[in-house]
All heavy atoms as a GROMACS GRO file, in nm:
protein
  523
    1MET      N    1   9.309   8.266   8.168
    1MET     CA    2   9.308   8.358   8.280
    1MET      C    3   9.441   8.350   8.349
    1MET      O    4   9.492   8.242   8.387
    1MET     CB    5   9.190   8.319   8.373
    1MET     CG    6   9.183   8.404   8.500
    1MET     SD    7   9.036   8.363   8.590
    1MET     CE    8   8.988   8.514   8.640
    2ALA      N    9   9.506   8.456   8.380
    2ALA     CA   10   9.632   8.463   8.450
    2ALA      C   11   9.616   8.440   8.594
    2ALA      O   12   9.518   8.488   8.659
    2ALA     CB   13   9.699   8.602   8.422
    3LYS      N   14   9.708   8.365   8.653
    3LYS     CA   15   9.710   8.338   8.794
    3LYS      C   16   9.767   8.458   8.867
    3LYS      O   17   9.867   8.510   8.834
    3LYS     CB   18   9.792   8.208   8.821
    3LYS     CG   19   9.788   8.161   8.966
    3LYS     CD   20   9.870   8.036   8.980
    3LYS     CE   21   9.866   7.992   9.128
    3LYS     NZ   22   9.940   7.879   9.145
    4LYS      N   23   9.699   8.498   8.976
    4LYS     CA   24   9.746   8.612   9.051
    4LYS      C   25   9.874   8.566   9.131
    4LYS      O   26   9.875   8.458   9.195
    4LYS     CB   27   9.641   8.658   9.149
    4LYS     CG   28   9.688   8.776   9.237
    4LYS     CD   29   9.577   8.816   9.326
    4LYS     CE   30   9.631   8.925   9.423
    4LYS     NZ   31   9.540   8.950   9.530
    5HIS      N   32   9.976   8.640   9.122
    5HIS     CA   33  10.101   8.613   9.196
    5HIS      C   34  10.112   8.707   9.314
    5HIS      O   35  10.117   8.827   9.297
    5HIS     CB   36  10.221   8.638   9.106
    5HIS     CG   37  10.348   8.583   9.169
    5HIS    ND1   38  10.419   8.649   9.258
    5HIS    CD2   39  10.419   8.468   9.144
    5HIS    CE1   40  10.522   8.586   9.296
    5HIS    NE2   41  10.528   8.476   9.226
    6ASP      N   42  10.101   8.653   9.436
    6ASP     CA   43  10.102   8.731   9.555
    6ASP      C   44  10.235   8.715   9.628
    6ASP      O   45  10.268   8.610   9.675
    6ASP     CB   46   9.990   8.681   9.650
    6ASP     CG   47   9.966   8.778   9.764
    6ASP    OD1   48  10.042   8.878   9.779
    6ASP    OD2   49   9.885   8.756   9.845
    7ASP      N   50  10.320   8.821   9.628
    7ASP     CA   51  10.444   8.814   9.689
    7ASP      C   52  10.446   8.847   9.837
    7ASP      O   53  10.546   8.838   9.903
    7ASP     CB   54  10.539   8.918   9.619
    7ASP     CG   55  10.580   8.871   9.478
    7ASP    OD1   56  10.578   8.752   9.458
    7ASP    OD2   57  10.620   8.959   9.397
    8GLU      N   58  10.334   8.881   9.893
    8GLU     CA   59  10.320   8.917  10.033
    8GLU      C   60  10.321   8.777  10.115
    8GLU      O   61  10.260   8.687  10.079
    8GLU     CB   62  10.194   8.993  10.065
    8GLU     CG   63  10.204   9.131  10.014
    8GLU     CD   64  10.084   9.213  10.059
    8GLU    OE1   65  10.037   9.191  10.168
    8GLU    OE2   66  10.040   9.295   9.976
    9LEU      N   67  10.399   8.784  10.224
    9LEU     CA   68  10.412   8.673  10.320
    9LEU      C   69  10.310   8.693  10.429
    9LEU      O   70  10.292   8.801  10.476
    9LEU     CB   71  10.549   8.656  10.364
    9LEU     CG   72  10.652   8.633  10.264
    9LEU    CD1   73  10.792   8.635  10.324
    9LEU    CD2   74  10.636   8.505  10.188
   10ASP      N   75  10.254   8.583  10.472
   10ASP     CA   76  10.162   8.594  10.592
   10ASP      C   77  10.245   8.616  10.714
   10ASP      O   78  10.363   8.609  10.725
   10ASP     CB   79  10.073   8.471  10.603
   10ASP     CG   80  10.151   8.339  10.622
   10ASP    OD1   81  10.239   8.337  10.712
   10ASP    OD2   82  10.129   8.240  10.550
   11ASP      N   83  10.170   8.658  10.829
   11ASP     CA   84  10.232   8.689  10.950
   11ASP      C   85  10.305   8.576  11.005
   11ASP      O   86  10.415   8.595  11.070
   11ASP     CB   87  10.126   8.740  11.048
   11ASP     CG   88  10.065   8.874  11.016
   11ASP    OD1   89  10.127   8.948  10.929
   11ASP    OD2   90   9.957   8.907  11.061
   12GLU      N   91  10.259   8.452  10.992
   12GLU     CA   92  10.326   8.336  11.050
   12GLU      C   93  10.461   8.319  10.985
   12GLU      O   94  10.562   8.286  11.047
   12GLU     CB   95  10.237   8.217  11.041
   12GLU     CG   96  10.282   8.097  11.116
   12GLU     CD   97  10.173   7.995  11.110
   12GLU    OE1   98  10.134   7.944  11.007
   12GLU    OE2   99  10.132   7.950  11.226
   13THR      N  100  10.462   8.330  10.852
   13THR     CA  101  10.587   8.314  10.776
   13THR      C  102  10.688   8.416  10.812
   13THR      O  103  10.807   8.397  10.826
   13THR     CB  104  10.556   8.316  10.623
   13THR    OG1  105  10.474   8.208  10.597
   13THR    CG2  106  10.688   8.292  10.544
   14LEU      N  107  10.647   8.544  10.824
   14LEU     CA  108  10.732   8.653  10.865
   14LEU      C  109  10.784   8.628  11.006
   14LEU      O  110  10.903   8.659  11.028
   14LEU     CB  111  10.649   8.787  10.856
   14LEU     CG  112  10.613   8.834  10.720
   14LEU    CD1  113  10.524   8.957  10.730
   14LEU    CD2  114  10.742   8.869  10.637
   15ALA      N  115  10.705   8.573  11.093
   15ALA     CA  116  10.751   8.547  11.229
   15ALA      C  117  10.860   8.436  11.228
   15ALA      O  118  10.965   8.450  11.294
   15ALA     CB  119  10.637   8.504  11.319
   16LEU      N  120  10.842   8.336  11.143
   16LEU     CA  121  10.941   8.230  11.129
   16LEU      C  122  11.071   8.286  11.076
   16LEU      O  123  11.179   8.251  11.120
   16LEU     CB  124  10.884   8.117  11.047
   16LEU     CG  125  10.985   8.010  11.004
   16LEU    CD1  126  11.036   7.932  11.126
   16LEU    CD2  127  10.917   7.909  10.906
   17LEU      N  128  11.062   8.366  10.977
   17LEU     CA  129  11.186   8.430  10.921
   17LEU      C  130  11.253   8.517  11.017
   17LEU      O  131  11.381   8.509  11.026
   17LEU     CB  132  11.145   8.507  10.785
   17LEU     CG  133  11.100   8.428  10.672
   17LEU    CD1  134  11.047   8.521  10.560
   17LEU    CD2  135  11.205   8.332  10.619
   18ALA      N  136  11.183   8.593  11.094
   18ALA     CA  137  11.251   8.678  11.196
   18ALA      C  138  11.312   8.588  11.301
   18ALA      O  139  11.428   8.616  11.350
   18ALA     CB  140  11.142   8.768  11.256
   19TRP      N  141  11.252   8.472  11.342
   19TRP     CA  142  11.305   8.389  11.433
   19TRP      C  143  11.435   8.322  11.382
   19TRP      O  144  11.536   8.319  11.453
   19TRP     CB  145  11.198   8.280  11.466
   19TRP     CG  146  11.232   8.181  11.566
   19TRP    CD1  147  11.206   8.183  11.698
   19TRP    CD2  148  11.290   8.047  11.543
   19TRP    NE1  149  11.247   8.066  11.762
   19TRP    CE2  150  11.296   7.982  11.662
   19TRP    CE3  151  11.335   7.985  11.425
   19TRP    CZ2  152  11.358   7.856  11.681
   19TRP    CZ3  153  11.386   7.852  11.440
   19TRP    CH2  154  11.398   7.793  11.570
   20CYS      N  155  11.438   8.282  11.260
   20CYS     CA  156  11.559   8.226  11.197
   20CYS      C  157  11.666   8.326  11.189
   20CYS      O  158  11.784   8.290  11.206
   20CYS     CB  159  11.527   8.175  11.050
   20CYS     SG  160  11.434   8.019  11.056
   21MET      N  161  11.635   8.452  11.168
   21MET     CA  162  11.738   8.557  11.171
   21MET      C  163  11.803   8.567  11.311
   21MET      O  164  11.921   8.590  11.328
   21MET     CB  165  11.678   8.693  11.127
   21MET     CG  166  11.656   8.694  10.974
   21MET     SD  167  11.560   8.833  10.908
   21MET     CE  168  11.642   8.972  10.979
   22GLU      N  169  11.716   8.553  11.411
   22GLU     CA  170  11.769   8.556  11.551
   22GLU      C  171  11.858   8.438  11.574
   22GLU      O  172  11.961   8.445  11.640
   22GLU     CB  173  11.649   8.558  11.654
   22GLU     CG  174  11.600   8.692  11.666
   22GLU     CD  175  11.691   8.784  11.745
   22GLU    OE1  176  11.754   8.748  11.845
   22GLU    OE2  177  11.716   8.903  11.699
   23VAL      N  178  11.816   8.316  11.523
   23VAL     CA  179  11.900   8.201  11.541
   23VAL      C  180  12.036   8.224  11.478
   23VAL      O  181  12.142   8.190  11.532
   23VAL     CB  182  11.834   8.075  11.479
   23VAL    CG1  183  11.931   7.950  11.476
   23VAL    CG2  184  11.705   8.036  11.556
   24GLU      N  185  12.035   8.280  11.355
   24GLU     CA  186  12.159   8.312  11.286
   24GLU      C  187  12.250   8.394  11.374
   24GLU      O  188  12.367   8.369  11.381
   24GLU     CB  189  12.126   8.390  11.153
   24GLU     CG  190  12.244   8.422  11.079
   24GLU     CD  191  12.211   8.510  10.958
   24GLU    OE1  192  12.101   8.490  10.900
   24GLU    OE2  193  12.288   8.595  10.930
   25THR      N  194  12.195   8.496  11.444
   25THR     CA  195  12.283   8.583  11.516
   25THR      C  196  12.345   8.505  11.640
   25THR      O  197  12.468   8.523  11.673
   25THR     CB  198  12.209   8.705  11.580
   25THR    OG1  199  12.104   8.663  11.667
   25THR    CG2  200  12.147   8.796  11.469
   26HIS      N  201  12.270   8.406  11.689
   26HIS     CA  202  12.327   8.327  11.799
   26HIS      C  203  12.440   8.229  11.743
   26HIS      O  204  12.540   8.214  11.808
   26HIS     CB  205  12.221   8.240  11.871
   26HIS     CG  206  12.129   8.324  11.955
   26HIS    ND1  207  12.165   8.370  12.082
   26HIS    CD2  208  12.005   8.365  11.932
   26HIS    CE1  209  12.066   8.443  12.126
   26HIS    NE2  210  11.967   8.438  12.044
   27LEU      N  211  12.419   8.178  11.626
   27LEU     CA  212  12.519   8.087  11.565
   27LEU      C  213  12.642   8.169  11.531
   27LEU      O  214  12.758   8.117  11.555
   27LEU     CB  215  12.467   8.029  11.435
   27LEU     CG  216  12.349   7.922  11.456
   27LEU    CD1  217  12.292   7.878  11.330
   27LEU    CD2  218  12.392   7.809  11.542
   28VAL      N  219  12.631   8.294  11.484
   28VAL     CA  220  12.743   8.373  11.451
   28VAL      C  221  12.815   8.415  11.579
   28VAL      O  222  12.946   8.412  11.583
   28VAL     CB  223  12.698   8.499  11.370
   28VAL    CG1  224  12.816   8.600  11.360
   28VAL    CG2  225  12.654   8.456  11.233
   29ALA      N  226  12.742   8.445  11.683
   29ALA     CA  227  12.806   8.476  11.809
   29ALA      C  228  12.883   8.361  11.862
   29ALA      O  229  12.984   8.381  11.940
   29ALA     CB  230  12.698   8.520  11.917
   30ALA      N  231  12.849   8.237  11.832
   30ALA     CA  232  12.920   8.114  11.879
   30ALA      C  233  13.035   8.079  11.788
   30ALA      O  234  13.104   7.985  11.813
   30ALA     CB  235  12.822   7.998  11.879
   31GLY      N  236  13.055   8.161  11.685
   31GLY     CA  237  13.178   8.137  11.601
   31GLY      C  238  13.156   8.108  11.456
   31GLY      O  239  13.252   8.101  11.378
   32ALA      N  240  13.032   8.083  11.416
   32ALA     CA  241  13.007   8.052  11.275
   32ALA      C  242  13.013   8.184  11.193
   32ALA      O  243  12.982   8.290  11.247
   32ALA     CB  244  12.869   7.988  11.260
   33THR      N  245  13.054   8.172  11.064
   33THR     CA  246  13.042   8.288  10.984
   33THR      C  247  12.893   8.303  10.945
   33THR      O  248  12.811   8.217  10.961
   33THR     CB  249  13.123   8.272  10.847
   33THR    OG1  250  13.066   8.170  10.769
   33THR    CG2  251  13.262   8.232  10.876
   34THR      N  252  12.864   8.426  10.894
   34THR     CA  253  12.719   8.450  10.856
   34THR      C  254  12.685   8.355  10.748
   34THR      O  255  12.570   8.297  10.753
   34THR     CB  256  12.712   8.596  10.804
   34THR    OG1  257  12.745   8.678  10.919
   34THR    CG2  258  12.567   8.627  10.757
   35GLU      N  259  12.776   8.336  10.648
   35GLU     CA  260  12.739   8.238  10.546
   35GLU      C  261  12.719   8.094  10.593
   35GLU      O  262  12.624   8.027  10.553
   35GLU     CB  263  12.854   8.243  10.436
   35GLU     CG  264  12.823   8.153  10.320
   35GLU     CD  265  12.932   8.162  10.209
   35GLU    OE1  266  13.021   8.246  10.220
   35GLU    OE2  267  12.925   8.088  10.113
   36GLU      N  268  12.804   8.054  10.688
   36GLU     CA  269  12.786   7.918  10.746
   36GLU      C  270  12.655   7.902  10.820
   36GLU      O  271  12.581   7.808  10.804
   36GLU     CB  272  12.899   7.890  10.841
   36GLU     CG  273  13.032   7.861  10.774
   36GLU     CD  274  13.153   7.857  10.877
   36GLU    OE1  275  13.137   7.914  10.990
   36GLU    OE2  276  13.252   7.798  10.843
   37ALA      N  277  12.619   8.004  10.893
   37ALA     CA  278  12.491   8.003  10.968
   37ALA      C  279  12.374   8.000  10.872
   37ALA      O  280  12.282   7.925  10.891
   37ALA     CB  281  12.485   8.125  11.063
   38GLN      N  282  12.378   8.085  10.771
   38GLN     CA  283  12.267   8.088  10.675
   38GLN      C  284  12.257   7.962  10.595
   38GLN      O  285  12.146   7.906  10.587
   38GLN     CB  286  12.287   8.203  10.578
   38GLN     CG  287  12.264   8.341  10.641
   38GLN     CD  288  12.303   8.452  10.548
   38GLN    OE1  289  12.360   8.435  10.442
   38GLN    NE2  290  12.274   8.576  10.591
   39ASP      N  291  12.370   7.901  10.555
   39ASP     CA  292  12.364   7.778  10.480
   39ASP      C  293  12.313   7.668  10.572
   39ASP      O  294  12.225   7.585  10.524
   39ASP     CB  295  12.502   7.739  10.434
   39ASP     CG  296  12.559   7.820  10.319
   39ASP    OD1  297  12.474   7.896  10.258
   39ASP    OD2  298  12.676   7.813  10.294
   40HIS      N  299  12.350   7.667  10.696
   40HIS     CA  300  12.303   7.560  10.790
   40HIS      C  301  12.145   7.568  10.809
   40HIS      O  302  12.078   7.473  10.802
   40HIS     CB  303  12.374   7.570  10.927
   40HIS     CG  304  12.327   7.472  11.021
   40HIS    ND1  305  12.351   7.336  11.015
   40HIS    CD2  306  12.246   7.484  11.134
   40HIS    CE1  307  12.286   7.273  11.116
   40HIS    NE2  308  12.228   7.360  11.187
   41ILE      N  309  12.105   7.693  10.825
   41ILE     CA  310  11.954   7.710  10.849
   41ILE      C  311  11.879   7.670  10.726
   41ILE      O  312  11.777   7.609  10.735
   41ILE     CB  313  11.928   7.859  10.888
   41ILE    CG1  314  11.987   7.878  11.032
   41ILE    CG2  315  11.781   7.888  10.888
   41ILE    CD1  316  11.986   8.028  11.078
   42GLU      N  317  11.933   7.703  10.606
   42GLU     CA  318  11.874   7.667  10.486
   42GLU      C  319  11.863   7.517  10.460
   42GLU      O  320  11.766   7.456  10.424
   42GLU     CB  321  11.934   7.737  10.364
   42GLU     CG  322  11.907   7.878  10.350
   42GLU     CD  323  11.982   7.946  10.239
   42GLU    OE1  324  12.032   7.875  10.148
   42GLU    OE2  325  12.002   8.072  10.246
   43GLU      N  326  11.978   7.450  10.495
   43GLU     CA  327  11.990   7.306  10.474
   43GLU      C  328  11.901   7.232  10.577
   43GLU      O  329  11.849   7.119  10.547
   43GLU     CB  330  12.133   7.261  10.490
   43GLU     CG  331  12.217   7.307  10.376
   43GLU     CD  332  12.370   7.285  10.412
   43GLU    OE1  333  12.403   7.234  10.512
   43GLU    OE2  334  12.455   7.334  10.320
   44GLN      N  335  11.882   7.285  10.690
   44GLN     CA  336  11.798   7.226  10.801
   44GLN      C  337  11.669   7.299  10.820
   44GLN      O  338  11.616   7.301  10.928
   44GLN     CB  339  11.882   7.221  10.928
   44GLN     CG  340  12.014   7.149  10.916
   44GLN     CD  341  11.996   7.005  10.881
   44GLN    OE1  342  11.900   6.941  10.938
   44GLN    NE2  343  12.085   6.946  10.811
   45ALA      N  344  11.613   7.358  10.714
   45ALA     CA  345  11.496   7.438  10.723
   45ALA      C  346  11.378   7.366  10.795
   45ALA      O  347  11.311   7.427  10.881
   45ALA     CB  348  11.454   7.484  10.591
   46GLU      N  349  11.357   7.243  10.767
   46GLU     CA  350  11.241   7.168  10.821
   46GLU      C  351  11.266   7.160  10.969
   46GLU      O  352  11.177   7.169  11.054
   46GLU     CB  353  11.228   7.028  10.753
   46GLU     CG  354  11.103   6.956  10.802
   46GLU     CD  355  11.078   6.833  10.720
   46GLU    OE1  356  11.099   6.838  10.594
   46GLU    OE2  357  11.038   6.738  10.781
   47TRP      N  358  11.386   7.123  11.008
   47TRP     CA  359  11.426   7.103  11.152
   47TRP      C  360  11.399   7.231  11.229
   47TRP      O  361  11.339   7.231  11.338
   47TRP     CB  362  11.566   7.055  11.162
   47TRP     CG  363  11.617   7.016  11.297
   47TRP    CD1  364  11.563   6.932  11.394
   47TRP    CD2  365  11.734   7.079  11.362
   47TRP    NE1  366  11.634   6.928  11.505
   47TRP    CE2  367  11.734   7.018  11.495
   47TRP    CE3  368  11.828   7.164  11.330
   47TRP    CZ2  369  11.838   7.046  11.580
   47TRP    CZ3  370  11.925   7.203  11.410
   47TRP    CH2  371  11.936   7.138  11.546
   48TYR      N  372  11.449   7.341  11.167
   48TYR     CA  373  11.432   7.470  11.239
   48TYR      C  374  11.283   7.509  11.248
   48TYR      O  375  11.235   7.568  11.346
   48TYR     CB  376  11.510   7.574  11.172
   48TYR     CG  377  11.658   7.578  11.215
   48TYR    CD1  378  11.756   7.520  11.125
   48TYR    CD2  379  11.700   7.625  11.336
   48TYR    CE1  380  11.889   7.528  11.169
   48TYR    CE2  381  11.827   7.619  11.374
   48TYR     CZ  382  11.924   7.568  11.289
   48TYR     OH  383  12.055   7.566  11.335
   49THR      N  384  11.208   7.481  11.141
   49THR     CA  385  11.060   7.515  11.136
   49THR      C  386  10.995   7.428  11.248
   49THR      O  387  10.910   7.491  11.321
   49THR     CB  388  11.003   7.477  10.997
   49THR    OG1  389  11.071   7.551  10.907
   49THR    CG2  390  10.853   7.504  11.002
   50ASP      N  391  11.034   7.305  11.268
   50ASP     CA  392  10.977   7.231  11.379
   50ASP      C  393  11.004   7.290  11.510
   50ASP      O  394  10.923   7.297  11.598
   50ASP     CB  395  11.027   7.084  11.379
   50ASP     CG  396  10.973   7.005  11.256
   50ASP    OD1  397  10.874   7.047  11.197
   50ASP    OD2  398  11.031   6.894  11.225
   51MET      N  399  11.129   7.337  11.535
   51MET     CA  400  11.172   7.395  11.658
   51MET      C  401  11.090   7.522  11.680
   51MET      O  402  11.046   7.555  11.798
   51MET     CB  403  11.324   7.415  11.660
   51MET     CG  404  11.401   7.294  11.682
   51MET     SD  405  11.572   7.315  11.725
   51MET     CE  406  11.640   7.369  11.571
   52PHE      N  407  11.072   7.601  11.577
   52PHE     CA  408  10.995   7.726  11.589
   52PHE      C  409  10.854   7.691  11.641
   52PHE      O  410  10.799   7.755  11.731
   52PHE     CB  411  10.986   7.798  11.449
   52PHE     CG  412  10.892   7.910  11.444
   52PHE    CD1  413  10.937   8.035  11.498
   52PHE    CD2  414  10.767   7.899  11.383
   52PHE    CE1  415  10.847   8.141  11.493
   52PHE    CE2  416  10.679   8.008  11.371
   52PHE     CZ  417  10.723   8.131  11.430
   53TYR      N  418  10.786   7.590  11.570
   53TYR     CA  419  10.651   7.563  11.606
   53TYR      C  420  10.646   7.488  11.742
   53TYR      O  421  10.537   7.484  11.812
   53TYR     CB  422  10.584   7.478  11.497
   53TYR     CG  423  10.549   7.566  11.383
   53TYR    CD1  424  10.611   7.558  11.262
   53TYR    CD2  425  10.448   7.667  11.400
   53TYR    CE1  426  10.575   7.646  11.155
   53TYR    CE2  427  10.410   7.751  11.291
   53TYR     CZ  428  10.475   7.734  11.173
   53TYR     OH  429  10.439   7.822  11.069
   54ASP      N  430  10.756   7.428  11.786
   54ASP     CA  431  10.759   7.368  11.923
   54ASP      C  432  10.779   7.467  12.025
   54ASP      O  433  10.777   7.439  12.147
   54ASP     CB  434  10.869   7.265  11.929
   54ASP     CG  435  10.836   7.137  11.843
   54ASP    OD1  436  10.720   7.117  11.808
   54ASP    OD2  437  10.928   7.056  11.820
   55GLY      N  438  10.802   7.594  11.992
   55GLY     CA  439  10.813   7.699  12.092
   55GLY      C  440  10.950   7.728  12.140
   55GLY      O  441  10.968   7.795  12.247
   56LEU      N  442  11.056   7.674  12.084
   56LEU     CA  443  11.192   7.700  12.131
   56LEU      C  444  11.230   7.844  12.097
   56LEU      O  445  11.184   7.903  12.000
   56LEU     CB  446  11.294   7.607  12.060
   56LEU     CG  447  11.315   7.471  12.123
   56LEU    CD1  448  11.194   7.378  12.102
   56LEU    CD2  449  11.441   7.408  12.071
   57THR      N  450  11.307   7.901  12.181
   57THR     CA  451  11.358   8.037  12.156
   57THR      C  452  11.471   8.028  12.057
   57THR      O  453  11.530   7.917  12.035
   57THR     CB  454  11.410   8.101  12.284
   57THR    OG1  455  11.530   8.029  12.322
   57THR    CG2  456  11.308   8.107  12.396
   58PRO      N  457  11.506   8.134  11.992
   58PRO     CA  458  11.618   8.124  11.896
   58PRO      C  459  11.750   8.081  11.963
   58PRO      O  460  11.830   8.003  11.912
   58PRO     CB  461  11.630   8.272  11.846
   58PRO     CG  462  11.500   8.324  11.853
   58PRO     CD  463  11.438   8.263  11.978
   59ALA      N  464  11.766   8.123  12.091
   59ALA     CA  465  11.891   8.079  12.164
   59ALA      C  466  11.888   7.934  12.190
   59ALA      O  467  11.991   7.867  12.177
   59ALA     CB  468  11.896   8.167  12.295
   60GLU      N  469  11.771   7.878  12.225
   60GLU     CA  470  11.759   7.735  12.247
   60GLU      C  471  11.789   7.652  12.116
   60GLU      O  472  11.855   7.546  12.117
   60GLU     CB  473  11.619   7.700  12.303
   60GLU     CG  474  11.601   7.752  12.439
   60GLU     CD  475  11.456   7.738  12.493
   60GLU    OE1  476  11.362   7.740  12.402
   60GLU    OE2  477  11.432   7.723  12.609
   61ALA      N  478  11.729   7.707  12.008
   61ALA     CA  479  11.754   7.631  11.879
   61ALA      C  480  11.896   7.642  11.834
   61ALA      O  481  11.954   7.534  11.791
   61ALA     CB  482  11.667   7.701  11.770
   62ALA      N  483  11.964   7.749  11.855
   62ALA     CA  484  12.103   7.761  11.827
   62ALA      C  485  12.182   7.667  11.915
   62ALA      O  486  12.279   7.601  11.862
   62ALA     CB  487  12.152   7.903  11.839
   63LYS      N  488  12.152   7.655  12.040
   63LYS     CA  489  12.224   7.566  12.136
   63LYS      C  490  12.203   7.423  12.087
   63LYS      O  491  12.307   7.353  12.088
   63LYS     CB  492  12.166   7.585  12.274
   63LYS     CG  493  12.242   7.505  12.376
   63LYS     CD  494  12.190   7.529  12.516
   63LYS     CE  495  12.262   7.452  12.617
   63LYS     NZ  496  12.216   7.475  12.756
   64GLN      N  497  12.092   7.383  12.042
   64GLN     CA  498  12.074   7.251  11.992
   64GLN      C  499  12.156   7.226  11.857
   64GLN      O  500  12.206   7.117  11.843
   64GLN     CB  501  11.923   7.214  11.964
   64GLN     CG  502  11.848   7.198  12.088
   64GLN     CD  503  11.712   7.129  12.062
   64GLN    OE1  504  11.683   7.071  11.958
   64GLN    NE2  505  11.624   7.138  12.163
   65ALA      N  506  12.158   7.324  11.783
   65ALA     CA  507  12.233   7.321  11.652
   65ALA      C  508  12.385   7.295  11.678
   65ALA      O  509  12.453   7.231  11.607
   65ALA     CB  510  12.210   7.439  11.567
   66LEU      N  511  12.434   7.361  11.787
   66LEU     CA  512  12.572   7.355  11.820
   66LEU      C  513  12.610   7.232  11.904
   66LEU      O  514  12.728   7.215  11.927
   66LEU     CB  515  12.609   7.489  11.893
   66LEU     CG  516  12.603   7.609  11.811
   66LEU    CD1  517  12.607   7.734  11.899
   66LEU    CD2  518  12.707   7.614  11.696
   67ALA      N  519  12.512   7.161  11.947
   67ALA     CA  520  12.542   7.042  12.037
   67ALA      C  521  12.603   6.927  11.958
   67ALA      O  522  12.586   6.913  11.845
   67ALA     CB  523  12.408   6.997  12.103
   0.00000   0.00000   0.00000
């Protein structure tokens, strides 16, 4: 029996991805290149996920990343 492959993401995951995209814009505004910002978010995915669930705004998360 073939396993069903579901490419749809749940609402929570979509919200996290949108939040990370906002963090990226703040990092770029602070001087990072888009590639640097994306690489940093990917490398620190668990840390950013924690900040998302802790209720930080994207601006607050970017500020912590730049500290």
